[in-house]
PAZAPA-4460 file (N, C-alpha, C; in steps of 0.05 Angstrom, whole numbers, plus 32768, in hexadecimal, padded with zeros to 4 digits):
% residues 269
    n_x    n_y    n_z   ca_x   ca_y   ca_z    c_x    c_y    c_z   seq   type   mol
   750C   6F44   7BD0   750F   6F3A   7BB0   7517   6F1B   7BB3     1      M     A
   7529   6F14   7BC1   752B   6EF4   7BC6   7515   6EE5   7BC9     2      T     A
   7509   6EEB   7BD9   74F0   6EDB   7BDA   74DF   6ED0   7BC2     3      T     A
   74D4   6EF0   7BB9   74CC   6EEB   7B97   74DC   6ED9   7B82     4      L     A
   74F9   6EE4   7B86   7502   6ECC   7B79   7500   6EB0   7B7A     5      I     A
   7502   6EAA   7B91   74FA   6E8B   7B9D   74E6   6E87   7B95     6      L     A
   74CB   6E99   7B99   74AE   6E8C   7B96   74AB   6E84   7B73     7      A     A
   74B6   6E9D   7B68   74B4   6E96   7B50   74C2   6E7E   7B3D     8      L     A
   74D9   6E77   7B44   74E8   6E5B   7B3F   74D3   6E4A   7B4E     9      F     A
   74CA   6E46   7B5F   74B8   6E2C   7B73   749F   6E2E   7B5B    10      A     A
   7497   6E40   7B57   747F   6E3C   7B4A   7485   6E3A   7B2C    11      A     A
   7498   6E3C   7B19   74A7   6E34   7B05   74A6   6E15   7B09    12      L     A
   74B2   6E0F   7B21   74B3   6DEC   7B26   74A1   6DE0   7B28    13      G     A
   7487   6DE5   7B39   746D   6DE0   7B38   745D   6DDD   7B1B    14      F     A
   7460   6DEE   7B0C   7459   6DEB   7AF6   7465   6DD5   7ADB    15      F     A
   747D   6DD1   7AE0   7490   6DC4   7AD4   7487   6DA4   7ADA    16      L     A
   747B   6DA5   7AF7   7477   6D87   7AFD   7459   6D81   7AF5    17      L     A
   744F   6D8E   7AF8   7432   6D8A   7AE8   742A   6D8D   7AD0    18      I     A
   7437   6D9C   7AC0   7438   6DA5   7A99   7451   6DA8   7A8F    19      A     A
   7464   6D94   7A98   7483   6D9D   7A8E   7482   6D93   7A70    20      G     A
   7476   6D85   7A68   7475   6D72   7A4D   746D   6D8D   7A3F    21      V     A
   745C   6DA1   7A43   7459   6DB9   7A36   7466   6DD5   7A34    22      R     A
   7474   6DD3   7A56   7488   6DEB   7A52   749F   6DE5   7A51    23      L     A
   74A8   6DCA   7A4A   74CE   6DCF   7A4C   74DA   6DD6   7A2F    24      I     A
   74C8   6DD8   7A19   74D2   6DE4   7A03   74D8   6E02   7A0E    25      G     A
   74C7   6E0D   7A15   74C7   6E2E   7A19   74E1   6E32   7A31    26      L     A
   74DE   6E1E   7A3F   74F8   6E1F   7A57   750B   6E1F   7A4E    27      I     A
   750F   6E0B   7A39   7520   6E03   7A25   7536   6E1F   7A17    28      A     A
   751F   6E2A   7A0D   7523   6E3D   79F7   752D   6E56   7A10    29      A     A
   7525   6E5E   7A26   752E   6E6C   7A37   7541   6E6B   7A38    30      F     A
   754A   6E50   7A45   7568   6E47   7A53   7577   6E4B   7A42    31      T     A
   7573   6E48   7A27   7588   6E48   7A0E   7588   6E65   7A04    32      G     A
   7577   6E79   7A0C   7578   6E91   7A0D   7585   6EA5   7A15    33      G     A
   7584   6E96   7A32   7592   6EA7   7A4A   75B6   6E9D   7A40    34      V     A
   75B8   6E87   7A42   75D2   6E7C   7A39   75E0   6E8B   7A20    35      L     A
   75CD   6E8F   7A0F   75DD   6E9A   79EE   75DD   6EBF   7A02    36      G     A
   75D2   6EC1   7A0F   75D7   6EE0   7A15   75F0   6EE5   7A26    37      W     A
   75EF   6ECF   7A33   7611   6EC4   7A42   7628   6ED2   7A2F    38      C     A
   7622   6EBB   7A17   7634   6EB7   7A07   7641   6ECE   79F0    39      L     A
   762C   6EDF   79F7   762E   6EFA   79E1   7647   6F05   79EC    40      G     A
   7653   6F0B   7A07   7665   6F1B   7A0C   7682   6F0A   7A02    41      G     A
   767E   6EED   7A01   7695   6EE1   79FD   769A   6EE4   79D8    42      F     A
   767E   6EE1   79CB   767D   6EE3   79B3   768F   6EFF   79A6    43      I     A
   7682   6F18   79B8   7689   6F37   79AF   76AF   6F2E   79B0    44      H     A
   76B6   6F2B   79CA   76CE   6F2A   79CC   76E6   6F1A   79BE    45      D     A
   76D9   6F02   79B3   76EB   6EF5   79A5   76E2   6EEF   7987    46      A     A
   76CC   6EF2   7981   76C5   6EE9   7964   76C4   6F07   7952    47      I     A
   76B4   6F19   795B   76A7   6F2B   7951   76AA   6F46   7962    48      I     A
   76BE   6F55   7966   76BB   6F65   7976   76B7   6F83   7966    49      P     A
   76AC   6F85   7950   76A5   6F9B   7944   768F   6F9F   794A    50      E     A
   767B   6F8A   7959   765F   6F89   7957   765A   6F9B   7975    51      W     A
   7647   6FA0   797C   7640   6FB0   7996   7636   6F91   79A8    52      S     A
   7641   6F97   79BD   7639   6F79   79D9   761E   6F72   79D7    53      P     A
   760E   6F8C   79D7   75F0   6F86   79D5   75E6   6F77   79C0    54      A     A
   75F3   6F80   79A7   75E8   6F6B   798B   75F2   6F53   798E    55      L     A
   760D   6F53   799B   7614   6F36   799D   7605   6F23   79AF    56      C     A
   7602   6F2F   79C2   75F0   6F17   79D6   75D0   6F18   79D0    57      A     A
   75C6   6F27   79C2   75AB   6F27   79B4   75AE   6F18   79A2    58      A     A
   75BB   6F0E   7996   75BF   6EFF   7973   75C3   6EDE   797E    59      T     A
   75CE   6EE0   7999   75DB   6EC4   79A1   75CC   6EB4   79AF    60      A     A
   75B8   6ED2   79BF   759D   6EC5   79D1   758C   6EB6   79BE    61      A     A
   7586   6EC7   79A6   7570   6EBC   7998   7579   6E9E   7987    62      V     A
   758F   6EA9   797F   75A0   6E8B   7971   759F   6E6B   7983    63      A     A
   75A1   6E73   79A3   75A9   6E5C   79B5   7589   6E56   79BA    64      C     A
   7579   6E6D   79C5   755F   6E66   79C6   754B   6E56   79B2    65      A     A
   7551   6E59   7998   7544   6E48   7981   7554   6E2F   7984    66      A     A
   756A   6E2A   7981   757C   6E1B   7985   756D   6DFE   799A    67      L     A
   756B   6E0C   79B8   7563   6DFF   79C9   7546   6DF6   79C5    68      A     A
   7531   6E05   79BB   7517   6DFE   79B1   751A   6DE7   79A0    69      A     A
   7529   6DE4   7991   752A   6DD0   7975   7534   6DBA   797D    70      L     A
   754B   6DBB   7990   7559   6DA3   7995   7554   6D98   79B4    71      F     A
   753D   6D9A   79C4   752B   6D94   79DD   752D   6D77   79DB    72      V     A
   7520   6D6E   79C8   7520   6D55   79D4   7536   6D3E   79CC    73      R     A
   754E   6D48   79B9   7568   6D3C   79B9   7578   6D44   79D5    74      P     A
   7575   6D5C   79D7   7583   6D63   79F4   7578   6D54   7A0D    75      A     A
   755D   6D4D   7A12   7551   6D3B   7A1E   755A   6D1E   7A1C    76      V     A
   755E   6D13   7A0A   756E   6CFF   7A05   757F   6CFC   7A0F    77      A     A
   7598   6D0F   7A06   75B4   6D08   7A0C   75B5   6D0E   7A32    78      V     A
   75A1   6D20   7A3A   75A4   6D23   7A55   75A0   6D03   7A67    79      G     A
   7588   6CFC   7A5A   7583   6CD3   7A63   759E   6CCA   7A62    80      F     A
   75AA   6CD0   7A44   75BF   6CBA   7A4A   75DB   6CC5   7A57    81      G     A
   75D5   6CE4   7A62   75EE   6CDF   7A72   75ED   6CD9   7A8B    82      F     A
   75D1   6CDA   7A96   75C5   6CD4   7AAD   75C6   6CBB   7AAE    83      A     A
   75C1   6CA7   7A9D   75C4   6C88   7A96   75E7   6C81   7A9C    84      G     A
   75F3   6C97   7A8E   7611   6C8E   7A93   761A   6C97   7AB6    85      T     A
   7611   6CA9   7AC0   7618   6CB0   7ADD   760D   6C94   7AF0    86      I     A
   75EE   6C8C   7AE4   75E7   6C73   7AF5   75F2   6C5C   7AF1    87      I     A
   75FF   6C57   7ADA   760D   6C3E   7AD7   7627   6C38   7AE0    88      G     A
   7635   6C5A   7AE4   7651   6C57   7AF2   7649   6C53   7B0C    89      L     A
   7636   6C57   7B1C   7634   6C5D   7B3A   762F   6C44   7B3C    90      L     A
   7616   6C39   7B2C   7617   6C16   7B2C   762C   6BFD   7B2A    91      F     A
   7636   6C03   7B16   7651   6BF1   7B18   7666   6BFC   7B2D    92      G     A
   7669   6C09   7B35   767D   6C18   7B4A   766B   6C07   7B66    93      G     A
   7652   6C0D   7B6E   764B   6C00   7B86   764A   6BDB   7B80    94      L     A
   7649   6BCD   7B68   764E   6BB7   7B62   766D   6BAE   7B6B    95      L     A
   7684   6BBA   7B62   7695   6BB7   7B68   769D   6BBA   7B84    96      V     A
   7690   6BD1   7B8E   769A   6BD6   7BAD   768D   6BBF   7BBB    97      E     A
   767A   6BAF   7BB2   7669   6B9E   7BCB   7674   6B85   7BC1    98      R     A
   7687   6B84   7BA6   7693   6B68   7BAA   767F   6B55   7B98    99      G     A
   7670   6B62   7B87   765E   6B53   7B75   7668   6B4F   7B54   100      I     A
   7675   6B60   7B52   7677   6B64   7B31   7695   6B51   7B2C   101      A     A
   7698   6B3F   7B1D   76AB   6B2E   7B16   76C1   6B33   7B0C   102      P     A
   76D4   6B4B   7B1A   76EC   6B53   7B19   76FD   6B41   7B22   103      T     A
   7716   6B4C   7B12   772E   6B39   7B1D   773C   6B49   7B31   104      A     A
   7746   6B3E   7B44   7754   6B49   7B5F   7769   6B5E   7B53   105      P     A
   7773   6B71   7B69   7789   6B81   7B5D   77A2   6B74   7B60   106      V     A
   77BC   6B75   7B4F   77CD   6B61   7B4E   77E0   6B7C   7B55   107      T     A
   77F6   6B76   7B6B   7809   6B8B   7B6E   7823   6B81   7B7D   108      S     A
   783A   6B87   7B77   7853   6B77   7B86   785F   6B89   7B99   109      T     A
   7855   6BA1   7B98   7864   6BB8   7BAD   785B   6BAE   7BC6   110      S     A
   786C   6BB7   7BDD   786C   6BB0   7BF8   7858   6BC3   7C05   111      S     A
   784F   6BD8   7BF9   7840   6BF2   7BFE   782B   6BE7   7C00   112      A     A
   781F   6BD9   7BE4   7807   6BD7   7BDF   77FC   6BC0   7BEC   113      S     A
   7802   6BAF   7BF7   7800   6B93   7C07   77FC   6B9B   7C23   114      T     A
   77FE   6BB8   7C2C   77F0   6BBB   7C4B   77D9   6BB8   7C4B   115      S     A
   77C4   6BC4   7C33   77AD   6BC0   7C30   779F   6BB5   7C1F   116      H     A
   7781   6BB6   7C21   776C   6BA2   7C15   7775   6BAD   7BF8   117      E     A
   7786   6B92   7BE6   7787   6B97   7BC8   7776   6B8D   7BBB   118      A     A
   7757   6B98   7BB6   7742   6B8F   7BA3   7741   6BA4   7B9C   119      T     A
   772B   6B98   7B88   771A   6BB0   7B71   7708   6BC1   7B88   120      P     A
   7702   6BB6   7B91   76E9   6BD0   7BAC   7700   6BDE   7BB5   121      A     A
   7713   6BDB   7BBB   7728   6BEC   7BCB   772C   6C05   7BB8   122      A     A
   7735   6BF9   7BA3   773E   6C06   7B8E   7725   6C21   7B86   123      S     A
   770B   6C15   7B84   76F5   6C21   7B7B   76F2   6C3F   7B92   124      V     A
   76F2   6C32   7BAA   76F2   6C42   7BC1   7702   6C55   7BC0   125      R     A
   7723   6C51   7BB9   7737   6C60   7BBC   773B   6C75   7BA0   126      A     A
   772A   6C72   7B91   7724   6C84   7B77   770C   6C97   7B7D   127      A     A
   76F9   6C8B   7B8D   76E8   6C9E   7B8E   76E8   6CB3   7BA5   128      R     A
   76F9   6CB0   7BB7   7703   6CB2   7BCF   7704   6CD4   7BD2   129      S     A
   76F8   6CEA   7BD9   76FE   6D03   7BD7   76FD   6D12   7BBB   130      G     A
   76EF   6D0B   7BA7   76EB   6D0C   7B8A   76DE   6D21   7B87   131      F     A
   76C6   6D21   7B93   76B3   6D3A   7B91   76BC   6D4C   7B99   132      T     A
   76C8   6D50   7BB3   76D8   6D62   7BBA   76ED   6D76   7BAB   133      D     A
   76FB   6D66   7B9F   770B   6D70   7B8E   7707   6D78   7B77   134      S     A
   76F3   6D6B   7B6A   76DD   6D7D   7B52   76D6   6D96   7B5E   135      V     A
   76C2   6D9A   7B77   76C2   6DAD   7B7F   76CC   6DC2   7B86   136      I     A
   76F0   6DBE   7B90   76FF   6DCD   7B98   7710   6DE0   7B75   137      S     A
   770A   6DCD   7B62   7711   6DD3   7B4E   76FD   6DEA   7B3E   138      I     A
   76E6   6DDD   7B45   76CF   6DEE   7B37   76D3   6E0E   7B49   139      L     A
   76D0   6E0B   7B59   76D4   6E25   7B75   76E7   6E37   7B68   140      G     A
   76F9   6E2F   7B5F   770F   6E40   7B54   770F   6E4E   7B36   141      E     A
   76F5   6E43   7B2B   76EB   6E59   7B11   76DE   6E6C   7B14   142      T     A
   76D8   6E78   7B2A   76CA   6E8E   7B28   76CE   6EA2   7B16   143      R     A
   76B3   6EB5   7B13   76B7   6EC7   7AF5   76C7   6EDA   7AFD   144      A     A
   76E5   6EDE   7AFA   76EA   6EF9   7AFB   76FB   6F01   7AE1   145      Q     A
   76FE   6F1C   7AD7   7704   6F25   7AC4   76EF   6F27   7AAC   146      G     A
   76FF   6F2A   7A90   76E5   6F25   7A76   76DF   6F01   7A70   147      D     A
   76CA   6F08   7A5C   76C6   6EE9   7A5A   76D6   6ED9   7A4F   148      S     A
   76E7   6EE6   7A40   7700   6ED7   7A2B   7711   6EC7   7A49   149      T     A
   7716   6ED0   7A5B   7724   6EC4   7A77   7718   6EB9   7A80   150      E     A
   76FB   6EBB   7A89   76E4   6EAC   7A94   76E2   6E88   7A81   151      N     A
   76E1   6E88   7A68   76E6   6E74   7A5D   7700   6E60   7A5D   152      F     A
   770C   6E73   7A5B   7724   6E67   7A57   7730   6E5F   7A7F   153      A     A
   7728   6E68   7A8E   7725   6E55   7AA8   7719   6E42   7AAA   154      R     A
   76FA   6E3B   7AA3   76E6   6E2C   7A9B   76F9   6E13   7A8C   155      L     A
   7704   6E17   7A73   7714   6E0A   7A62   7722   6DF9   7A72   156      A     A
   7737   6E06   7A8C   7752   6E06   7A98   7748   6DEE   7AAC   157      G     A
   7729   6DF0   7ABC   771D   6DE2   7AC8   7716   6DCB   7AC4   158      A     A
   7707   6DC4   7AA8   7705   6DB3   7AA3   771A   6DA2   7A9B   159      G     A
   772E   6DA5   7A8F   7748   6D9A   7A87   7753   6D8C   7AA7   160      G     A
   7757   6DA1   7AB9   7764   6D92   7AD5   7743   6D7F   7AE2   161      R     A
   772C   6D7F   7ADB   7718   6D71   7AE2   7721   6D55   7AD3   162      I     A
   7723   6D57   7AB9   7729   6D3E   7AAA   774B   6D34   7AB1   163      A     A
   7757   6D43   7ABB   7774   6D30   7AC3   776A   6D20   7AE2   164      A     A
   7756   6D2E   7AEF   7751   6D1E   7B07   7745   6D07   7B0D   165      L     A
   772B   6D0A   7AEB   771F   6CF0   7AE8   7731   6CDD   7AE0   166      V     A
   7745   6CE6   7AD1   7759   6CD3   7ABB   776D   6CC3   7AD9   167      K     A
   777B   6CD3   7AE3   7782   6CD0   7B01   777A   6CB6   7B17   168      S     A
   7759   6CBD   7B18   774E   6CA9   7B29   774A   6C90   7B15   169      R     A
   7744   6C98   7AFB   773B   6C7B   7AF2   774F   6C65   7AF3   170      W     A
   776A   6C6F   7AEF   7785   6C60   7AF1   7785   6C56   7B00   171      E     A
   7779   6C5B   7B21   777F   6C45   7B36   7775   6C31   7B36   172      L     A
   775C   6C30   7B22   7745   6C14   7B20   7759   6C09   7B13   173      V     A
   7759   6BE9   7B1C   7765   6BD5   7B04   7753   6BCE   7AEB   174      P     A
   7766   6BC3   7AD6   7759   6BC1   7AB8   7741   6BB0   7ABD   175      S     A
   7740   6B99   7AC7   772B   6B8A   7AC6   770D   6B98   7ACE   176      A     A
   7717   6BA7   7AE7   76F8   6BB8   7AF1   76FA   6BD0   7ADD   177      T     A
   7704   6BDF   7ACD   7700   6BF0   7AC0   76F4   6BE0   7AAC   178      Q     A
   76F9   6BD3   7AA4   76DF   6BC4   7A8F   76CD   6BBF   7A90   179      T     A
   76C9   6BBC   7AAA   76AD   6BB5   7ABB   769A   6BC9   7ABA   180      F     A
   76A9   6BDE   7ACA   76A2   6BF8   7AC7   7696   6C03   7AAE   181      L     A
   76AB   6C02   7A9B   76A9   6C0B   7A80   768E   6C03   7A78   182      F     A
   7688   6BE9   7A77   7674   6BDA   7A6B   765A   6BED   7A78   183      A     A
   765A   6BEA   7A8F   763F   6BEE   7AA3   7635   6C0C   7A9C   184      V     A
   764F   6C1B   7A95   7646   6C36   7A9A   763F   6C37   7A79   185      T     A
   764A   6C2C   7A64   7640   6C2E   7A46   7624   6C24   7A4C   186      A     A
   761C   6C13   7A5D   75FE   6C05   7A54   75F0   6C0F   7A62   187      G     A
   75F9   6C26   7A75   75E5   6C3D   7A80   75DE   6C4A   7A71   188      G     A
   75F8   6C56   7A5E   75F6   6C6E   7A51   75DC   6C68   7A39   189      A     A
   75DD   6C4F   7A2F   75CC   6C47   7A18   75C0   6C42   7A22   190      I     A
   75B1   6C36   7A34   7592   6C35   7A3E   7585   6C4F   7A44   191      M     A
   7595   6C67   7A4E   758F   6C7F   7A52   757D   6C90   7A34   192      G     A
   759A   6C89   7A26   7596   6C9D   7A0D   757D   6C8B   79F7   193      L     A
   7576   6C6E   7A07   7563   6C5F   79F1   7548   6C6A   79FF   194      G     A
   754A   6C6E   7A16   752A   6C78   7A26   7522   6C93   7A1E   195      L     A
   753E   6C9F   7A17   7537   6CC3   7A0F   752C   6CC6   79F2   196      G     A
   7535   6CB0   79E5   752F   6CB5   79C3   751A   6CA6   79BF   197      I     A
   7517   6C8E   79CB   74F4   6C7C   79C2   74E9   6C88   79CE   198      F     A
   74E4   6C92   79E7   74CE   6C99   79FC   74D8   6CAF   79FC   199      F     A
   74D3   6CBF   79EA   74DF   6CDE   79EA   74C2   6CED   7A00   200      G     A
   74A9   6CED   79FD   7497   6CFC   7A10   7499   6CF0   7A29   201      R     A
   74A1   6CD3   7A30   74AB   6CCE   7A4E   74C1   6CE4   7A53   202      W     A
   74D3   6CDA   7A44   74EA   6CEE   7A41   74E8   6D0C   7A49   203      A     A
   74DE   6D15   7A40   74D3   6D3B   7A45   74C7   6D3A   7A5D   204      L     A
   74B2   6D24   7A65   74A2   6D2C   7A7F   74B4   6D23   7A98   205      A     A
   74CB   6D0D   7A93   74D7   6D05   7AA2   74ED   6D20   7AAC   206      G     A
   74F7   6D2A   7A9A   750A   6D3E   7A9A   7501   6D5A   7AA7   207      A     A
   74EB   6D63   7A9C   74D4   6D75   7AA4   74CE   6D6F   7AC0   208      A     A
   74C8   6D59   7ACD   74C5   6D54   7AE5   74E6   6D55   7AF7   209      S     A
   74F8   6D4E   7AF1   7512   6D4D   7AFB   7516   6D6A   7AFC   210      T     A
   7517   6D78   7AEF   751D   6DA1   7AF0   750C   6DAC   7B04   211      L     A
   74EC   6DA3   7B02   74DA   6DAC   7B11   74D6   6DAB   7B2E   212      G     A
   74E4   6D89   7B36   74EB   6D81   7B4F   7500   6D94   7B53   213      S     A
   7516   6D9C   7B47   752B   6DA6   7B51   7525   6DC3   7B56   214      L     A
   7512   6DCF   7B44   7514   6DE8   7B48   74FD   6DF4   7B65   215      L     A
   74E3   6DDD   7B69   74D3   6DD8   7B7C   74DC   6DD5   7B9D   216      L     A
   74F3   6DC1   7B98   7502   6DC4   7BB2   7512   6DD5   7BB5   217      L     A
   7526   6DD9   7BA5   7537   6DEB   7BAA   7533   6E03   7BB3   218      G     A
   751D   6E0A   7BA0   7510   6E29   7BAE   74FC   6E2C   7BBF   219      C     A
   74E7   6E12   7BBD   74D3   6E15   7BCD   74D8   6E0E   7BED   220      G     A
   74E5   6DFB   7BF1   74F2   6DF6   7C0A   74FC   6E11   7C1D   221      M     A
   7513   6E1E   7C10   751E   6E31   7C19   750B   6E49   7C21   222      P     A
   74F7   6E4B   7C12   74E2   6E5E   7C09   74CD   6E5B   7C24   223      L     A
   74C3   6E45   7C2F   74B6   6E39   7C45   74C1   6E42   7C59   224      I     A
   74DC   6E3C   7C56   74E4   6E3F   7C71   74F1   6E5E   7C79   225      E     A
   74EC   6E6E   7C61   74F6   6E8C   7C69   74D7   6E93   7C78   226      T     A
   74C0   6E89   7C68   74A4   6E98   7C70   7495   6E8A   7C8A   227      I     A
   74A2   6E6A   7C8E   7498   6E5D   7CA6   74AE   6E55   7CB1   228      V     A
   74BF   6E67   7CCB   74D0   6E62   7CDB   74D5   6E4C   7CEB   229      P     A
   74C4   6E3F   7CF4   74C5   6E2A   7CF6   74CE   6E0A   7CEE   230      S     A
   74C4   6E0F   7CD0   74CF   6DFC   7CB8   74E5   6DFC   7CB5   231      F     A
   74F7   6DEA   7CB7   7514   6DE3   7CB2   751A   6DC9   7C9E   232      R     A
   7521   6DD8   7C8A   7533   6DC8   7C6F   7537   6DAA   7C7B   233      C     A
   7537   6D9C   7C6E   7546   6D85   7C72   7567   6D86   7C6E   234      P     A
   7575   6D7A   7C7C   7597   6D7A   7C7B   759E   6D65   7C75   235      E     A
   7598   6D50   7C74   75A3   6D36   7C63   7599   6D34   7C4A   236      S     A
   75B7   6D2E   7C3B   75B5   6D2D   7C1A   759D   6D17   7C0F   237      P     A
   759F   6CFD   7C24   758C   6CE8   7C1D   756E   6CF8   7C1B   238      A     A
   7560   6D0C   7C39   7545   6D11   7C31   7542   6D22   7C1B   239      A     A
   7555   6D36   7C13   7554   6D3B   7BF7   754D   6D33   7BE1   240      W     A
   755F   6D19   7BDE   7561   6D03   7BCD   753C   6CF9   7BCB   241      L     A
   753E   6CF0   7BE2   751D   6CE1   7BE2   750D   6CF3   7BD8   242      F     A
   7509   6D10   7BE0   74F9   6D21   7BE5   74F5   6D27   7BC4   243      L     A
   7515   6D2E   7BAD   750D   6D30   7B99   7507   6D1A   7B86   244      G     A
   7511   6D0C   7B90   7503   6CE9   7B80   74E4   6CE6   7B7D   245      G     A
   74DF   6CE9   7B9A   74BA   6CE2   7B98   74AD   6CFF   7B8B   246      A     A
   74B7   6D1C   7B89   74A7   6D26   7B77   74B1   6D2A   7B65   247      T     A
   74C6   6D1E   7B59   74CE   6D18   7B3D   74B0   6D04   7B32   248      T     A
   74B5   6CEF   7B42   74A8   6CD8   7B36   7483   6CDF   7B38   249      L     A
   7477   6CF0   7B49   7464   6CFB   7B4B   7458   6D0C   7B30   250      A     A
   7464   6D23   7B2B   7469   6D34   7B1B   746B   6D1A   7AFB   251      G     A
   747A   6D12   7AF6   7480   6CFE   7AE4   7466   6CEE   7AD8   252      W     A
   7458   6CE1   7AF6   7447   6CCF   7AED   742D   6CE0   7AEA   253      A     A
   742F   6CF7   7AF6   740E   6D10   7AF2   7414   6D13   7AD6   254      F     A
   742C   6D18   7AC4   742D   6D25   7AA9   7427   6D12   7A95   255      Q     A
   7431   6CF2   7A99   742C   6CDF   7A8B   7411   6CD7   7A8B   256      M     A
   7400   6CDA   7AA8   73E5   6CCF   7AA4   73D2   6CE2   7A97   257      R     A
   73D9   6CFE   7A99   73D0   6D0F   7A89   73D2   6D0E   7A6B   258      R     A
   73E0   6D07   7A60   73F6   6D02   7A42   73E5   6CE6   7A3B   259      V     A
   73DD   6CD3   7A51   73CE   6CB9   7A45   73AE   6CBF   7A46   260      Q     A
   73A4   6CD3   7A55   738B   6CD8   7A52   737E   6CE3   7A3F   261      T     A
   738A   6CF4   7A39   738B   6D02   7A1E   738C   6CEF   7A03   262      K     A
   739C   6CE5   7A06   739F   6CCE   79E7   738C   6CBA   79EF   263      Q     A
   7383   6CB3   7A06   736E   6C9B   7A02   7352   6CAF   79FD   264      E     A
   734E   6CC1   7A08   732E   6CD1   7A04   732B   6CCF   79E3   265      A     A
   730F   6CC7   79E7   7304   6CC9   79CF   7303   6CDD   79BB   266      P     A
   7306   6CDB   799F   7305   6CF4   7993   72E5   6D04   7990   267      P     A
   72E2   6D1C   798E   72CC   6D2E   7992   72BC   6D2B   797C   268      P     A
   72A4   6D23   7979   728E   6D18   796D   7289   6D2F   7950   269      Q     A
***
C-alpha cells in the first residue's frame, strides 16, 4: 500500500513538472477541499453543533475547494512574496555575516560582552544559532490529541511561542543591523510579490514545478530505493537542494517553452 501511494504521488509530481500550468487549478481545488474537510470537525464543535459532522465537513470542503480554485493566482503571488521574504532575509543575514553590509558595530559596556567578538556578524550568528531546532521542538509538541478544538488551541499556542522566540532572537541584533535586514527582506518580498502579480503564468509554472519537484523527489527517490535495493537516496541536504533546484528549473523551462510555442503558432486558416 505504501509503495502504491508513493507511486501515485511521484506520478502526480511528474505531471506537475510537465503540465503544471493546466493542473495547478485542480490541485488547488483538491487541496482546498481536503483542508475544508479537515476543518469540518472544528466548525461542527465550535460554530454549528446542531449540524451533523458529515454535513459540516462536506460544506466546508466545497467552500474551501471553490475558494482555492478561484484565488489560485493571488495565492501563488503571495507564495512568491513569502519566498522572496525568506530569500531576502537569508541574503541580508549572509551579507552581515560576511562583513559586507554597512552596519554599525555593537556597542556594549558590560565586561562580559567584551570577552567575545562584539560585531553585527556575531549577533546574527547568535540569533540564528539553534533557531531551527527550537522551532522543530515547539512544533513537535503540537501532535494531534483530543478533539479538534483542543488541537487548534494547541496550534495557536505553538504559534505564540514561535513568535516570542523570533522576537527574542531579533532583539539580539543591533538596531542598525535590524534596519538593514528589514530593508533587504522587504525588498525581497516586494520583488517576489511583483513577479507573482505581473508574470502570472510564469509564477504558476514556477509554483507547479516546485511542487512537482518536491513530490517527484520526495516520493520517487524512496520508491526507487524500495524497488532497487542497491540504490541509495542522497544523505546530504546540499545534494537534495541541487536535485530539487535542477528538476524545478527543468520543469519550469519545459512548461514555459510549450506556452511560448503555442503563442507563436500561426492561427489555423
